[in-house]
C-alpha positions as CSV (number, residue, x, y, z in Angstrom):
1,M,-149.6,-71.7,81.0
2,G,-147.5,-72.8,83.9
3,V,-145.5,-75.8,84.9
4,L,-146.9,-78.5,87.1
5,V,-144.8,-78.9,90.3
6,L,-144.8,-82.3,92.0
7,N,-143.7,-82.9,95.5
8,Q,-140.8,-85.4,96.1
9,D,-143.4,-88.2,96.3
10,F,-144.9,-87.2,92.9
11,T,-148.1,-85.7,94.4
12,P,-149.2,-82.5,92.6
13,L,-148.1,-79.5,94.7
14,A,-148.3,-76.3,92.7
15,L,-148.2,-74.4,89.4
16,C,-145.4,-72.1,88.7
17,Q,-144.1,-70.0,85.8
18,V,-141.6,-71.6,83.3
19,N,-138.8,-69.3,84.4
20,R,-139.3,-70.3,88.0
21,A,-139.3,-74.0,87.0
22,F,-136.2,-73.6,85.0
23,L,-134.4,-72.0,88.0
24,L,-135.5,-74.8,90.3
25,I,-134.0,-77.3,87.8
26,F,-130.9,-75.3,87.2
27,N,-130.2,-74.9,90.9
28,A,-130.8,-78.6,91.5
29,K,-133.8,-78.1,93.7
30,A,-136.0,-80.0,91.2
31,E,-135.7,-82.4,88.3
32,L,-137.4,-82.4,85.0
33,V,-140.2,-85.1,84.7
34,R,-141.9,-84.1,81.5
35,E,-140.9,-81.6,78.8
36,S,-142.8,-79.9,76.1
37,R,-142.2,-81.6,72.7
38,S,-143.0,-78.5,70.7
39,R,-141.0,-75.8,72.6
40,V,-137.4,-75.2,73.7
41,L,-135.8,-72.7,76.1
42,R,-132.9,-71.0,74.3
43,S,-129.9,-69.1,75.6
44,I,-127.2,-67.5,73.5
45,S,-125.1,-70.7,73.4
46,K,-127.4,-73.5,74.5
47,N,-130.9,-75.0,74.2
48,Y,-132.7,-76.4,77.2
49,P,-135.9,-78.6,77.5
50,Y,-139.0,-76.6,78.1
51,P,-140.4,-77.9,81.4
52,S,-144.0,-79.1,81.6
53,V,-143.8,-81.2,84.8
54,I,-141.0,-81.0,87.4
55,K,-140.5,-82.8,90.7
56,L,-138.9,-81.2,93.8
57,N,-135.9,-82.9,95.2
58,R,-137.0,-82.5,98.8
59,Y,-140.4,-83.1,100.4
60,V,-142.5,-80.0,101.1
61,N,-145.1,-80.5,103.9
62,I,-148.1,-78.4,102.9
63,P,-151.1,-78.1,105.3
64,Y,-154.5,-78.5,103.6
65,R,-155.6,-75.4,101.8
66,S,-158.8,-75.1,99.8
67,V,-159.7,-73.0,96.9
68,I,-160.6,-69.5,97.8
69,L,-164.2,-68.6,97.5
70,N,-164.4,-65.5,95.2
71,R,-166.2,-64.4,92.1
72,H,-163.4,-65.4,89.7
73,N,-163.2,-69.0,91.1
74,I,-167.0,-69.4,91.0
75,F,-167.0,-68.4,87.3
76,K,-164.1,-70.8,86.7
77,R,-165.9,-73.7,88.5
78,D,-169.0,-73.0,86.4
79,Q,-166.9,-72.6,83.2
80,S,-168.1,-69.0,82.8
81,Q,-171.7,-69.9,81.8
82,C,-175.1,-69.4,83.3
83,Q,-176.1,-72.4,85.3
84,Y,-179.7,-72.0,84.2
85,C,-179.6,-71.2,80.5
86,G,-176.0,-71.7,79.5
87,K,-175.3,-68.1,78.3
88,T,-171.7,-66.8,78.5
89,R,-172.4,-63.1,78.6
90,D,-173.5,-60.6,81.2
91,L,-172.7,-63.0,84.1
92,T,-173.3,-62.4,87.8
93,I,-173.4,-64.5,90.9
94,D,-176.7,-66.0,92.2
95,H,-177.5,-67.3,95.7
96,L,-179.6,-70.4,95.3
97,I,-181.1,-69.6,98.7
98,P,-181.3,-65.8,98.7
99,R,-179.4,-64.0,101.5
100,S,-182.7,-62.4,102.5
101,R,-184.0,-65.9,103.3
102,G,-180.9,-66.9,105.3
103,G,-178.7,-68.1,102.4
104,K,-175.0,-68.0,103.0
105,S,-172.2,-67.2,100.7
106,V,-170.7,-70.7,100.4
107,W,-169.6,-72.8,97.5
108,T,-172.8,-74.9,97.5
109,N,-175.1,-71.9,97.5
110,L,-173.5,-69.8,94.8
111,V,-173.8,-70.3,91.0
112,T,-172.9,-68.3,87.9
113,A,-176.1,-66.8,86.4
114,C,-176.7,-64.4,83.5
115,L,-178.3,-61.1,84.3
116,S,-181.7,-62.1,82.9
117,C,-181.9,-65.4,84.8
118,N,-180.7,-63.8,88.0
119,T,-183.3,-61.0,87.6
120,K,-186.0,-63.6,86.8
121,K,-185.2,-65.7,89.9
122,G,-184.9,-62.6,92.1
123,N,-185.6,-63.2,95.7
124,K,-187.1,-66.7,95.1
125,L,-186.0,-70.2,95.6
126,I,-185.5,-72.2,92.4
127,S,-188.6,-74.3,93.2
128,E,-190.7,-71.1,93.1
129,T,-189.6,-70.4,89.5
130,D,-189.6,-72.2,86.2
131,L,-185.8,-72.1,86.1
132,I,-183.8,-75.4,86.1
133,L,-180.3,-75.6,87.6
134,N,-178.0,-77.4,85.1
135,K,-175.8,-78.9,87.8
136,N,-175.5,-78.7,91.5
137,P,-172.8,-76.5,92.8
138,I,-169.9,-78.2,94.7
139,K,-166.9,-77.0,96.6
140,P,-164.0,-77.6,94.1
141,S,-160.5,-78.7,94.8
142,F,-157.5,-77.1,93.2
143,I,-156.8,-80.4,91.4
144,M,-160.3,-80.2,89.8
145,F,-159.4,-76.7,88.6
146,L,-156.1,-78.0,87.0
147,K,-158.0,-80.9,85.3
148,N,-160.4,-78.4,83.7
149,L,-157.7,-76.2,82.1
150,N,-157.8,-76.1,78.4
151,D,-154.2,-76.4,77.4
152,Q,-152.1,-79.0,75.5
153,K,-149.9,-79.6,78.5
154,I,-152.8,-81.0,80.4
155,N,-152.2,-84.3,78.6
156,E,-148.7,-84.4,80.1
157,W,-150.1,-83.6,83.5
158,T,-153.0,-86.2,83.6
159,P,-151.1,-89.1,85.2
160,F,-150.1,-86.9,88.1
161,L,-153.4,-85.2,88.6
162,E,-155.3,-88.5,89.1
163,Q,-153.8,-88.6,92.6
164,K,-155.4,-86.8,95.5
165,S,-153.4,-84.0,97.0
166,H,-153.3,-80.4,98.1
167,V,-152.1,-77.7,95.8
168,L,-151.1,-74.1,96.2
169,N,-149.3,-71.6,94.0
170,I,-145.5,-71.3,94.5
171,K,-144.4,-67.7,94.6
172,K,-140.9,-66.4,94.4
173,G,-138.8,-67.0,97.5
174,T,-140.8,-69.9,99.0
175,L,-138.3,-72.5,98.0
C-alpha cells in the first residue's frame, strides 16, 4: 500500500509509493505527519520512520480531476461483486439501460454483474426482469476509493479523508 500525500493545507492530494514519500521527506519537500507503528525503513547505519501520511511543504494547485471510467474502476466501486446476486466470480459489466436502447457508458448506467445475471437480463431493462439491483450506481470520487481500501493504514488516513478534495496519483518527476 502507498502513502497518503497531503497538500500544504492538509487536504488529501495523492497516493505515492513509500520510496517516493521517503525521498520527498529526505529532500525537505514534505514532512512526516503519521508513521507506521509496525514498520521501519532501514539503511546500513540508521533507521527511519516508515511514512503513512506526509504533507507537502508547498501548496500544489490541482485542477479538478475525476476518477477515470474503466472496467477496473467499476469493479472497484462495486467491490468486485455482482450488483444483482452478490457473486464474486465470472464478472462482467452490465448497462442498466442497454446500449441498443440508447443507454450510455456512464458511471450511473454501468454495474458489475456476473455472467449468468448479465445473460439473464440480456437486452432488457431491470423492470422487465425479476432481477433486483442491490444499490444504485454512482459516480465515485477518488476520496471514496481511498476510504474503501482494506488496509491497516486507512485508520491513520481517516482524519484526513473526511475533508473534501481532489486527488490524483503523483508520479516520478512531478514534484
